[in-house]
Backbone as a ProteinNet text record, in pm:
[ID]
protein_1_A
[PRIMARY]
MEFSPPEITAGAIIAKLNTVASAVDRMPLAGAPLLSAMDYDKTEMAKTYRTGRSLEPEVLQQWMDVVAAHVEGKDVQAILDVGCGTGRFSEALAEEFNANVVGIDPSRTMLDEAQRHCTHSRVFYARGSAEFIPLKTSSVDVVFISMAFHHFTDPPAVAEECRRVLRPEGRVCLRTGSWEKIPAYPYVPYFPGTAALIEKRLPSIRFQREVFEAASFDVLFEGEVWQQIAPDFPTYADKIALRADSILVSLEDKEFDAGMAMLRAEKAPGPIVEPIDFLVFGKHT
[TERTIARY]
-1797.9	-1905.1	-1869.4	-1875.2	-1848.1	-1896.5	-1862.7	-1962.4	-1901	-2038.5	-1981.7	-1939.4	-1917	-1857.7	-1956.9	-1973.6	-2096.6	-2125	-2263.7	-2253.5	-2208.5	-2168.9	-2074.2	-2132.4	-2199	-2191.8	-2119	-2124.6	-1993.8	-1996.6	-2154.2	-2182.4	-2164.7	-2233.4	-2187	-2049.8	-1960.5	-1814.8	-1756.7	-1788.5	-1776.1	-1784.1	-1863.3	-1935.8	-1952.1	-1893.6	-1888	-1742.1	-1660.3	-1526.6	-1476.8	-1413.6	-1392.5	-1447.5	-1580	-1606.9	-1676.5	-1672.3	-1693.6	-1529.3	-1439.5	-1303.8	-1256.4	-1261.4	-1276.8	-1366	-1440.9	-1549.6	-1500.7	-1495.7	-1390.4	-1273.3	-1204	-1045.4	-1103.9	-1199	-1169.6	-1234	-1338.8	-1403.5	-1321.5	-1393.2	-1331.8	-1420.5	-1336.6	-1385.6	-1456.3	-1596.3	-1732.4	-1580.1	-1542.9	-1522.8	-1368.9	-1309.3	-1229.3	-1045.3	-926.7	-840	-853.9	-742.7	-707.9	-593.9	-557.7	-457.1	-399.9	-304.6	-240.2	-147.8	-101.4	57.8	202.2	130.7	291.6	231.8	270.3	176.6	299.3	273.6	345.2	326.8	301.7	288.7	405.1	404.7	560.1	732.1	680.4	782.4	840.2	874	934.6	886.4	842.1	778.1	733.9	606.7	509.1	574.8	668.1	805.7	846.4	878.1	948	860.1	733.1	670.7	604.3	567.9	543.3	589	785.2	859.3	890.6	897.1	1012	875.3	770.7	659.4	557.4	685.3	595.3	582	462.5	475.6	456.1	501.9	552	388.8	375.8	263.6	175.7	248.1	230.2	184.1	286.8	195	125.6	129.9	-53.2	-118.8	-109.1	-254.9	-282.3	-146.7	-171.9	-275.4	-268.7	-345.7	-505.7	-516.2	-616.4	-717.1	-656.4	-687.9	-737.7	-678.7	-639.4	-767.2	-841	-921.7	-1068.3	-1035.4	-1142.7	-1213	-1107.3	-1165.1	-1265.6	-1270.8	-1293.3	-1418	-1483.7	-1620.9	-1664.7	-1574.7	-1683	-1819.3	-1919.5	-2004.4	-2084.7	-2051.9	-2085.7	-2104.1	-2205.9	-2221.3	-2149.9	-1976.2	-1866.1	-1947.5	-2006.9	-2001.9	-1926.8	-1944.5	-1833.2	-1733.8	-1609.3	-1479	-1455.3	-1424.3	-1335.6	-1238.9	-1141	-934.8	-933.4	-965.5	-918.1	-788.1	-693.6	-546	-411.2	-529.9	-475.1	-341.2	-282.4	-176.8	-139.3	-66.6	-33.6	-97.4	-164	-301	-221	-193.6	-91.2	-162.2	-259.1	-402.6	-555.9	-552.7	-730.1	-690	-640	-655	-644.4	-576.5	-603.1	-751.8	-778.5	-907.7	-1062.7	-1040.7	-1169.3	-1126.2	-1007.7	-1021.5	-1031.7	-1016.5	-1072.8	-1209.4	-1231	-1376.9	-1456.9	-1452.8	-1522	-1603.1	-1537.8	-1632.6	-1530.2	-1626.2	-1578.3	-1533.5	-1378	-1305	-1321.2	-1324.4	-1324.5	-1189.6	-1065	-925.2	-936.6	-918.1	-927.5	-769.8	-740.9	-600.5	-599.5	-525.6	-524.9	-385.9	-339.6	-168.7	-258.3	-206.7	-229	-138.2	-29.1	88	103.9	11.6	28.4	-103	-166.4	-309.2	-278.5	-188.4	-125.2	-69.1	23.8	52.8	-11.9	-114.4	-205.4	-247.8	-321.1	-399.8	-327.1	-163.6	-84.8	-67.3	-111.9	-33.3	-167.5	-305.6	-416.5	-504	-535.3	-518.8	-644.1	-731.6	-853.2	-983.1	-1071.7	-1181.1	-1298.5	-1257.8	-1312.7	-1270.2	-1177.7	-1103.4	-1127.8	-1143.1	-1160.7	-1104.9	-1013.8	-952	-1013.4	-1031.1	-995.6	-974.6	-943.1	-880	-982.4	-964.2	-1086.4	-978.4	-1077.3	-959	-1051.5	-1027	-1027.5	-1134.3	-1155.7	-1249.3	-1336	-1406.7	-1510.4	-1494.3	-1529.9	-1531.9	-1644.7	-1575.5	-1650.5	-1765.9	-1831.5	-1934.9	-2141	-2187.4	-2321.2	-2327.7	-2373.2	-2422.8	-2483.2	-2430.7	-2443.8	-2413.5	-2333.3	-2289.1	-2196.1	-2085	-1992.1	-1984.6	-2000.7	-1941.6	-1857.7	-1723.7	-1595.1	-1508.6	-1463.2	-1369.8	-1206.1	-1154.6	-1000.3	-905.8	-800.4	-738.9	-598.3	-532.6	-342.4	-295.1	-175.3	-88.1	-128	-244.3	-324.5	-377.8	-341.2	-430	-341	-176	-108.9	-165.5	-210.5	-195.8	-337.8	-465.5	-545.2	-544.9	-595.4	-580.8	-684	-762.8	-937.4	-971.6	-913	-925.1	-1087.4	-1161.6	-1308.5	-1402.1	-1358.2	-1404.2	-1373.9	-1307.6	-1301.3	-1384.9	-1362	-1413.3	-1608	-1657.4	-1794.9	-1800.9	-1716.2	-1730.6	-1714.3	-1618.5	-1680.3	-1794.6	-1833.6	-1952.9	-2081.9	-2054.4	-2166.8	-2158.2	-2088.2	-2025.5	-2073.4	-2049.1	-2073.1	-2211.3	-2236.9	-2397.1	-2398	-2527.8	-2530.6	-2445.9	-2423.9	-2299.3	-2168.9	-2217.6	-2035.7	-1910.3	-1825.9	-1672	-1556.1	-1493.5	-1394.4	-1268.6	-1195.1	-1049.5	-911.4	-859.1	-764.2	-666.1	-565.1	-420.5	-411.9	-221.1	-147.1	-31.1	-15.1	131	107.2	177.7	196	316.7	303.3	439.2	499.6	346.7	403	514.1	522.8	594	723.8	755.6	858.6	995.8	1011.3	1131.6	1098.8	1004.8	1004.2	1049.6	1055.2	1048	1209.2	1174.5	1331.4	1342.7	1358.9	1463	1574.5	1445.2	1484.6	1612.9	1665.9	1840.1	1965	1911	2007.6	1951.1	1867.4	1828	1760	1865.2	1813.4	1727.3	1705.9	1602.6	1492.8	1464.4	1349.5	1272.3	1285.6	1238.7	1140.8	1173.1	1171	1057.3	1069.9	969.3	862.2	921.8	782.9	614.8	745.2	725.9	572.2	632.3	585.3	473.3	480.4	386.5	259.3	284.3	212.1	144.2	23.1	-59.9	-70.3	-58.3	-94.8	-225.1	-229.1	-348.4	-446.7	-377.6	-531.4	-629	-532.9	-557	-716.1	-651	-728.9	-834.2	-761.3	-903.4	-1062.3	-992.8	-1108.6	-1164.9	-1108.1	-1147	-1281.8	-1230.9	-1382.5	-1458.6	-1422.5	-1548.7	-1619.6	-1596.7	-1645.2	-1732.6	-1704	-1829.9	-1886	-1960.8	-2042.5	-1952.3	-1870.7	-1795.2	-1784.8	-1802	-1805.7	-1599.1	-1539.4	-1474.1	-1426.4	-1396.4	-1487.2	-1341.2	-1203.4	-1082.9	-949	-904.1	-752.9	-670.7	-568.4	-377.5	-310.5	-233.9	-117.9	-84.1	-21.4	-10.1	152.2	255.9	357.1	369.2	455.6	444.2	624.4	645.8	792.4	758	891.1	927.1	1011.4	1119.8	1213.4	1307.3	1353.6	1393.4	1501	1580.4	1755.4	1770.3	1885.3	1913.8	1950.8	2041.9	2056.3	1923.9	1843.9	1744.7	1659.6	1611.9	1595.7	1645.8	1803.6	1818.4	1774.8	1813.3	1761.3	1601.5	1526.6	1378	1405.9	1490.4	1440.9	1539	1659.2	1727.5	1643.9	1506	1455.5	1361.2	1396.7	1319.3	1195.1	1124.5	956.3	891.2	857.2	889	862.1	707.5	734.9	881.4	826.2	944.7	1096.5	1137.4	1281.3	1308.4	1169	1227	1227.4	1168.6	1221.7	1352.2	1466.3	1578.5	1683.5	1776.1	1860.2	1897	1997.5	2021.4	2185.1	2253.7	2389.9	2326.7	2241.4	2143.7	2135.7	2038.8	2006.3	2132.3	2192.6	2341.9	2422.1	2427.3	2467.5	2413.4	2322	2206	2203.6	2214.7	2262	2347.2	2491.8	2575.6	2629.1	2508.2	2463.2	2406.7	2314.5	2211.9	2290.5	2370.7	2442.9	2557.6	2589.1	2704	2650.6	2534.3	2479.7	2480.9	2523	2552.9	2452.7	2352.4	2303.1	2167.2	2132.9	2046	1872.4	1849.1	1705.8	1616.8	1466.2	1398	1380.4	1357.2	1339.6	1157.6	1135.8	978.9	969.1	846.3	792.1	597.1	601.6	462.8	370.7	210.9	121.3	8	-22.9	-152.3	-276.8	-379.8	-434	-591.1	-706.1	-823.8	-930.6	-1050.4	-1219.5	-1260.5	-1364.8	-1471.8	-1603.1	-1720.6	-1814	-1886.9	-2031.4	-2090.8	-2194.4	-2247.4	-2423	-2454.8	-2549.6	-2692	-2811
-3209	-3135.7	-3003.3	-2968	-2781.3	-2671.7	-2582	-2493.8	-2379.7	-2258.2	-2179.5	-2024.7	-1911.4	-1833.6	-1724.7	-1715	-1642	-1496.8	-1416.7	-1281.9	-1184.4	-1092.3	-1018.2	-871.4	-789.4	-669.8	-539.6	-460.4	-422.6	-309.8	-290.6	-236	-290.5	-486	-543	-584.2	-608	-585.2	-567	-441.9	-357	-437	-452.6	-479.2	-658.7	-699.1	-788.4	-917.3	-839	-788.3	-935.6	-988.3	-1161.2	-1234.7	-1281.2	-1378.3	-1405.9	-1302.4	-1276.5	-1282.7	-1260.1	-1301.9	-1460.8	-1508.3	-1663.8	-1723.4	-1711	-1801.8	-1784.9	-1655.9	-1667	-1749.9	-1731	-1794.2	-1970.2	-1968.4	-2105.8	-2257.7	-2089.1	-2198	-2106.7	-2304.6	-2230.3	-2164.6	-2135	-1985.6	-2094.7	-2067.8	-2140.7	-2288.6	-2368.4	-2492	-2504	-2329.1	-2332.8	-2339.5	-2342.6	-2316.5	-2186.3	-2137.6	-1993.8	-1969.9	-1960.9	-1943.9	-1802.3	-1732.4	-1637	-1726.1	-1635.5	-1620.4	-1648.8	-1575.8	-1658.8	-1652.7	-1745	-1802.7	-1654.9	-1556.5	-1504	-1612	-1659.8	-1788.8	-1873.5	-1835.3	-1959.8	-1877.5	-1772.5	-1685.4	-1557.3	-1481.7	-1396.9	-1272.5	-1229.2	-1071	-979.1	-1088.5	-961.7	-928.7	-1024.4	-930	-770.8	-753.7	-661.9	-548.4	-661.7	-557.3	-392.6	-405.2	-289.4	-183.1	-202.4	-119.2	-81.5	-231.9	-215.9	-139.2	-175	-90.7	24.3	68	171.2	332.5	407.9	482.2	616.4	738.9	834.7	920.4	993.9	1026.7	1118.1	1220.4	1265.9	1189	1091.3	1005.5	966.9	904.7	854.2	944	1035.5	1143.7	1168.7	1180.5	1156.2	1057.6	961.1	844.4	851.8	918.6	927	1022.9	1142.4	1275.7	1234.3	1085.5	1062.2	979.3	888.2	802.9	873.6	1024.1	1126.6	1177	1194.2	1285.5	1196.3	1042.8	963.6	884.9	937.3	892	1055.5	1154	1281.1	1279.3	1348.7	1323.1	1148.6	1084.2	964.4	1023.9	852.8	851.6	772.7	735	651.8	609.4	493.4	418.7	310.4	223.1	85.4	94.2	29.9	43.9	-105.1	-229.1	-343.5	-289.3	-337.3	-328.6	-512.2	-512.4	-661.6	-648.9	-749	-766.9	-703.2	-637.7	-594.5	-546.1	-652.2	-708.8	-658.4	-570.3	-528.1	-414	-369.8	-268	-156.4	-115.6	39.1	129	122.5	188.8	173.3	48	32.6	150.8	164.2	273.4	467.3	422.4	622.2	645.2	488.2	519.1	574.7	425.8	508	605.9	691.5	806.6	901.5	936.8	967.4	1029.1	900.2	833.9	881.9	786.9	818.6	727.5	611.2	501.3	370.9	218.4	120	98.6	-14	-35.1	-221.1	-270.4	-390.8	-447.5	-520.3	-573.1	-693.3	-782.7	-902.6	-887.6	-1008.1	-1116.3	-1287.4	-1387.8	-1516.8	-1494.5	-1445.8	-1447.7	-1461.3	-1519.9	-1526.8	-1442.8	-1442.1	-1361.2	-1232.2	-1179.8	-1047.9	-1027.1	-1037.3	-992.6	-1012	-1055	-1052.4	-964.5	-936.9	-796.2	-649.1	-668.6	-570.6	-549	-628.9	-685.3	-554.7	-641.7	-609.9	-456.9	-379.3	-223.6	-149.1	-179.4	-151.1	-43.5	70.9	137.3	229.5	168.3	292.3	179.5	227.1	157.2	86.6	234.4	118.5	35.1	-17.1	-89.1	-216.5	-351.9	-490.2	-559.8	-695.5	-788	-877.3	-979.8	-1122.4	-1193.2	-1263.2	-1418.9	-1415.3	-1403.5	-1417.2	-1395.7	-1427.2	-1444.3	-1354.4	-1316.5	-1230	-1259.1	-1435.6	-1450.7	-1492.6	-1507.6	-1538	-1451.1	-1357.5	-1243	-1255.7	-1292.4	-1315.6	-1194	-1130.7	-1032.1	-980.6	-983.7	-958.5	-903.1	-904.7	-876.2	-732.1	-625.4	-539	-458.1	-465.8	-411.8	-307.3	-280.6	-197.6	-42	14.2	132.7	168	154.8	113.5	23.5	-84.4	-147.2	-119.2	-133.8	-40.9	-188.8	-163.1	-295.1	-238	-305.8	-252.7	-308.8	-299.6	-409.5	-553.3	-581.4	-740.4	-792	-792.1	-833.8	-886.9	-914.3	-993	-1118.4	-1074.8	-1305	-1312.4	-1259.6	-1329.9	-1480.8	-1594.4	-1697.8	-1680.1	-1629.6	-1585.9	-1435.4	-1374.3	-1244.6	-1215.3	-1278.2	-1304.8	-1304.6	-1387.1	-1406.3	-1311.4	-1275	-1140.8	-1022.2	-982.7	-860.9	-904.5	-1018.8	-1100.3	-1041.3	-1076.8	-1056.4	-871.2	-861.2	-705.8	-629.8	-685.3	-623.6	-670.4	-775.6	-863.7	-737.7	-724.2	-698.5	-506.7	-471.8	-371	-241.8	-180.7	-130.7	-67.3	-30.4	27.9	212.6	186.3	303.6	348.9	200.7	160.3	175.8	188.7	211.1	103	121.2	17.5	107	92.6	176	84	71.1	-46.3	-2.4	33	88.9	-31.1	-46.5	-157.7	-181.5	-213.1	-259.2	-339.6	-299.4	-335.3	-400.9	-510.9	-535.1	-377.5	-323.3	-195.5	-127.9	-57.8	22.7	-34.5	-169	-191.4	-104.4	13.2	-9.7	153.9	228.9	343.2	285.5	134	77.4	145.3	198.1	231.5	99.6	-20.5	-103.1	-185.8	-254.4	-282.4	-279.7	-136.9	-125.8	-238.3	-217.8	-202.3	-408.4	-423.4	-628.4	-656.7	-645.9	-676.6	-866	-881.3	-1027.6	-1005.6	-910	-846.6	-827.4	-810	-753.4	-820.1	-943	-1068.3	-1106.3	-1126.2	-1247	-1095.5	-941.8	-849.6	-889.3	-914.5	-882.2	-1073.7	-1162.6	-1273.7	-1309.3	-1190.8	-1217.8	-1054.9	-987.3	-879	-860.4	-911.1	-843.3	-716	-694.6	-540.3	-475.8	-390.1	-315.4	-276	-376.2	-365.5	-461	-596.9	-759.8	-705.5	-597.6	-604.5	-453.8	-452.8	-289.5	-463.2	-481.2	-595.9	-648.6	-787.8	-775.2	-752.8	-631.8	-524.8	-517.5	-484.2	-421.9	-540.6	-705.7	-757.7	-833.3	-760.7	-778.4	-608.1	-593.8	-500.5	-357.8	-360.9	-219	-138.4	-0.4	85.7	183	223.8	259.9	387	481.2	615.4	631	607.6	703.8	551.8	614.2	476.2	631.6	580.4	668.4	602.6	693.5	660.6	751.8	766.2	844.3	788.7	932.1	946.5	935.5	844.4	821.6	851.2	910.5	948.7	804.5	760.6	581.1	601.3	709.8	766.6	938.7	949.5	1101.2	1092	1016.4	963.8	821	793.1	695.6	580.3	618.3	526.2	477.4	586.2	530.8	447.4	448.4	308.2	210.9	248.2	114.4	14.9	97.3	38.4	-34.1	40.2	-15.2	-146.4	-126.5	-230.4	-384.5	-351.6	-423.2	-523.8	-489.2	-562.7	-685.9	-679.4	-790.8	-757.5	-666.2	-675.7	-677.3	-746.4	-757.3	-884	-881.6	-1049.4	-1134.8	-986.5	-995.1	-956.3	-931.1	-897.5	-1052.4	-1079.7	-1224.5	-1378.1	-1329.2	-1451.4	-1480.6	-1338.8	-1330.8	-1441.9	-1510.3	-1587.8	-1488.1	-1542.3	-1417.7	-1367.3	-1470.4	-1343.7	-1264	-1216.6	-1179.2	-1020.5	-1057.2	-1004.6	-892.3	-963.8	-895.5	-816.8	-873.4	-770.3	-660.9	-700.3	-508.8	-458.9	-486.2	-414.4	-337.2	-410.9	-312.8	-266.6	-260.9	-154.5	-24.4	-76.1	14.2	98.4	27	121.8	223.9	165.7	263.2	389.4	390.9	420	601.2	701.8	814.8	962.9	931.8	1012.9	1096.6	1206.8	1248.8	1194.7	1233.1	1167.9	1265.9	1322.5	1168.5	1056.2	923.3	805.5	841.5	816.9	803.1	720.2	640.4	509.8	597.2	486	508.4	368.5	454.6	360.7	348.7	229.3	274.6	257.5	317.1	377.8	346.7	281.7	244.3	289.9	374	401.3	255	228.4	147.4	221.5	205.5	235.1	86.1	72.5	-36.1	14.7	-51.2	-43.1	-39.5	67.8	7.2	-38.4
1380.4	1368.2	1345.6	1241.4	1188.1	1212.3	1247.6	1261.9	1173	1144.2	1069.7	1183.8	1113.4	1301.5	1248.6	1363.8	1453.4	1404.5	1374.6	1271.5	1401	1386.9	1485.9	1403.7	1477.8	1475.7	1502.2	1407.7	1476.8	1603.9	1662.1	1790.9	1886.5	1895.5	1975.1	2047.2	1937.6	1923.7	2078.3	2101.6	2208	2377.1	2322.7	2466.5	2502.5	2408.6	2404.6	2349.8	2406	2359.7	2365.7	2510.8	2543	2477.3	2544.4	2455.2	2311.9	2245.2	2074.8	2061.1	2064.3	2002.4	2075.2	2161.2	2219.8	2134.7	2130.2	1977.1	1853.9	1810.8	1659.4	1620.6	1752.3	1732.3	1706.8	1773.2	1752	1692.9	1595.1	1536.6	1404.4	1281.2	1120.3	1093	996.9	921.8	827.1	804.2	709.6	631.8	765.9	753	616.1	602.1	517	570.6	576.1	709.4	650.8	756.3	699.8	654.1	504.9	448.4	367.6	385	293.2	169.4	135.2	61.4	131.5	299.9	365.4	510.2	576.1	717.4	802.4	826.2	957.6	1047.6	1081.8	1231.9	1173.1	1108.5	1086.2	1064.4	1064.5	1110.9	1215.5	1219.5	1364.2	1367.4	1239.3	1141.9	1269.5	1334.3	1422.1	1506.5	1581.6	1684.2	1615.4	1499.2	1380.3	1361.3	1271.8	1157	1229.8	1356.7	1391.2	1438.4	1424.7	1391.1	1302.1	1215.8	1070.7	970.3	990.6	956.4	1018.3	1078	1115.7	1058.1	1039.2	976.7	1096.7	1063	1154.8	1159.4	1271.2	1264.8	1167.1	1095.6	965.8	871.1	823.1	748.6	719.6	922.3	930.4	916.9	966.7	912.3	793.8	731.8	562.1	463.1	543.2	489.4	573.9	697.5	711.1	609.8	576	487.9	360.9	331.1	201	182.9	295.7	316.2	350.3	475.3	442.8	331.9	256	141.4	77	41.4	-51.8	52.1	187	230.2	316.7	262.9	265.7	258.7	359.4	361.7	434.1	387.3	499.5	606.6	686.2	776.4	792	813.6	916.7	1053	1061.4	1212.1	1294.4	1126.8	1189.9	1033.3	1088.2	935.6	971.9	885.1	883.6	811.8	880.6	894.5	866.3	700.3	670.2	636.8	676.9	722.9	798.9	914	994.2	1077.3	1071	1091	1228.3	1267.9	1384.3	1465.5	1333.4	1403.6	1334.9	1247.9	1262	1163.5	1114.3	1123.7	1209.4	1228.6	1282.6	1381.5	1529.8	1546.2	1546.5	1444.5	1320.4	1289.2	1225.5	1163.5	1284.1	1394.6	1481.2	1553.6	1576.7	1567.7	1481.7	1390.3	1276.8	1240.5	1274	1200.6	1330.7	1470.4	1554.7	1565.3	1488.6	1474.6	1566.1	1539.8	1581.2	1463.6	1524.4	1398.5	1443.1	1322.1	1337	1298.2	1320.5	1237.6	1204.9	1150.5	1105.8	1071.5	1095.2	1019.7	1037.3	965.6	959.1	1099	1096.6	1231.7	1317.3	1419.8	1579.8	1624.5	1547.6	1610.7	1608.4	1491.1	1392.4	1532.4	1549.1	1644.6	1764.6	1798	1990.2	1951.7	1915.6	1861.3	1868.6	1773.5	1767.1	1899.6	1951.4	2088	2197.2	2164.5	2309.4	2288.8	2175.1	2221.3	2181.2	2139.8	2164.9	2258	2236.4	2364.6	2345.7	2248.6	2232	2238.5	2301.9	2313.9	2199.6	2134.6	1989.6	1908.1	1890.8	1819.3	1887.9	1807.5	1840.5	1741.5	1804.6	1657.3	1642.3	1593.6	1629.5	1502.8	1516.7	1410.6	1326.3	1174.6	1043.3	957.4	800.8	704	592.7	503.7	396.5	297.4	277.2	158.3	291.7	418	483.5	588.4	619.6	697.7	799.5	922.5	1018.5	1107.8	1030.1	1034.4	957.6	980.3	982.9	852	765.6	626.4	702.8	559.6	589.3	737.8	802.2	907.2	963	795.3	837.1	696.5	709.1	642.5	507.6	569	485.6	568.9	470.6	389.3	390.2	482.4	464.6	433	327.5	285.9	244.6	383.4	362.7	327.4	174	125.1	205.8	154.8	170.8	43.5	-57.9	-95.5	-194.3	-221.9	-253.3	-178.9	-71.2	41.2	-6.5	-68.6	-90.5	-139.4	-129	-192.1	-327.4	-220.3	-323.5	-365.2	-458.9	-471.3	-523.5	-619.5	-619.3	-504.5	-391.8	-264	-211.6	-210	-78.8	-143.3	-263.1	-304.5	-330.3	-304.1	-271.9	-152.9	-62.5	134.5	134.8	85.4	92.7	59.1	-67.2	-47.8	29	43.5	149.9	283.9	382.8	474.8	469.6	323.3	363.6	358.3	396.6	391.4	243.2	243.5	94.8	95	-65.8	-50.5	43.5	97.1	165.5	31.3	111.2	10.6	44.7	-9.2	-12.4	-52.7	100.1	35.9	17.3	-107.5	-92.2	-180	-10.3	-11.9	-9	-134.1	-185.3	-275.9	-341.9	-427.9	-565.5	-627	-748.8	-869.7	-945	-981	-1039.1	-1109.7	-1244.2	-1113.9	-1006.4	-914.2	-898.6	-930.6	-882.9	-937	-1043	-1017.5	-904.4	-858.3	-797.2	-620.3	-603	-496	-438.4	-303.4	-294.3	-259.4	-198.8	-182.3	-301.6	-386.8	-544.7	-572.3	-560.1	-654.2	-496.4	-378.2	-328.2	-290.5	-330.7	-299.3	-483.1	-586.8	-727.2	-708.1	-606.9	-616.3	-578.7	-540.1	-565.9	-601.2	-692	-843.9	-897.6	-918.5	-944.6	-869.4	-718.9	-596.5	-615.6	-643	-666.1	-758.5	-962.2	-984.1	-994.5	-957.3	-897.8	-802.8	-678.8	-623.2	-625.2	-643.8	-626.5	-811.7	-785.2	-872.2	-920.1	-1043	-1182.1	-1106.5	-1104.8	-1057	-1100.6	-1287.6	-1361.4	-1311.8	-1239	-1202.9	-1017.8	-991.9	-836.7	-894.1	-955.2	-995.6	-1065	-1157.1	-1197.5	-1142.2	-1026.9	-1000.9	-869.2	-816.9	-756.9	-852.8	-974.9	-1053.8	-1118.6	-1095.3	-1136.5	-1041.6	-895.5	-811.5	-764	-869.5	-888.7	-781.5	-813.4	-730.6	-858.6	-818.3	-933.9	-897.8	-987.7	-938.4	-934.2	-806.9	-737.3	-729.1	-777.9	-743.4	-769.8	-882.6	-911.7	-912.8	-831.6	-827.7	-742.4	-686.8	-602	-549.5	-400.5	-315.2	-254.6	-277.7	-258.2	-93.5	-12.6	121.3	183.2	319.8	334.7	378.1	397.6	518.4	631.7	532.4	650.3	620.8	725.1	684.6	602.9	611.2	576.3	543	463	445.2	589.7	694.7	797.3	891.4	876.1	960.3	834.3	709.1	610.1	670.9	679.2	646.6	811	907.6	1038.6	1011.1	942.4	914.5	844.1	768.4	645.8	704.9	807.5	866.7	977.9	990.6	1065.7	964.4	870.9	746	819.9	794.2	807.8	720.7	612.8	507.7	372.1	391.8	333.9	156.9	116	2	13.9	158.7	225.6	288.5	323.3	483.1	324	182.6	150.3	39.6	72.5	34.1	114	48.3	151.5	198.5	312.9	443.7	359.1	220.4	164.1	110.6	53.5	-46.5	-13.6	115	195.5	288.5	303.5	412.1	326.4	180.3	129.1	33.5	66.2	28.8	179.4	267.1	362.1	386.3	301	356.3	240.1	90.9	21.3	13.4	158.8	204.5	334.4	368.4	480.9	454.8	320.4	259.6	170	179.4	0.3	119.8	21.4	68.7	74.4	5.4	-93.7	25.7	21.2	96.8	76.2	172	245	126.9	182.6	259.7	133.7	203.6	134	109.4	-29	-37.3	-133.5	-116.6	-228.8	-240.1	-379.6	-386.3	-366.5	-342	-281.9	-360.6	-424.8	-551.4	-441.6	-456.1	-385.9	-420.1	-417	-547.9	-392	-412.4	-413.4	-498.3	-408.1	-470	-432.2	-522.6	-430.9	-466.6	-409	-399.1	-499	-545	-609.2	-557.8	-521.6	-493.5	-565
[MASK]
+++++++++++++++++++++++++++++++++++++++++++++++++++++++++++++++++++++++++++++++++++++++++++++++++++++++++++++++++++++++++++++++++++++++++++++++++++++++++++++++++++++++++++++++++++++++++++++++++++++++++++++++++++++++++++++++++++++++++++++++++++++++++++++++++++++++++++++++++++++++++++++

C-alpha cells in the first residue's frame, strides 16, 4: 500500500517536530522516488558542504537584504527553503523575517548536518522533493530556492508545486546559477573541464524564468548579485580543496589535483567574487 505525504502547516511543524519528521521521512512522496541530478547520499559532500560553501556573516546578511527588498510590505509568517542542503540560509531567513522556516531536501545526510547545527526554534527540516512538496496548499508566504534548480528532475512540476503551496501574492526567490555565467565563475580558469560540465548541467537563465512563467508566475525581478566568497586566494583554495560542489566532485582526481596546484600558486590579490543569478516571481492572484 502506498501513502501520500501528510499535509503540514508551518505553524504546526514547530509543535510536532519529532513526530512529523519521522512521518515525512518514512512515507514515499506521492509514490515517487526522491531523485535529483546528483545523489548526495552516495557522496561524502555532506561532511564538507557546510564549510566549503559557507558564507561570511556580512555576505549572508547581503542576501537577507536582497530577499527583504523584494518582499517588502508583505506579512511573512512562513518560508519554505527548497533544497535547503545543510541549512546555510534557513536560520538566517527565520531570524531576518521572524518567521517559521521549513527546509526540505531529498538528501538524508545533508539534512542530518542541517539538524545537527540547527539552533533556531522556528526552523524545521524534513526530507522531501521539490516536485512533491509535503506541505499544505496555501501554507507559505515565500519560497526560497538556492542553487538547486539544476538538480530538479521535473522543473515544471516544481514551479506548479511552488504555486500550490504559496499563499495569494506569495513570492518565489530563486538564487541560482546558469551556463551564461561560465566565464565569470572564478574556479573555471583553474579547472578547465568544469566549463563543459557547467554548460551541460546548468540550465539557461531564460529557461529557468520561462518555467515559472509557464506556471502563471509574474517576473518581478531578474538580475545578478555579486558576492564575495573569499578574501584572498589562499582562503579560496582551502574552500575549493573541500570539493563541496557537484561540478568539482565530478572531475577526475588527476584534473582536480592539477587545478588545485594552479590555484595554490595563484599570486593575484583578492577578494574573490562571483555572480549569482537572482529572480523573484509573484503568484497571480
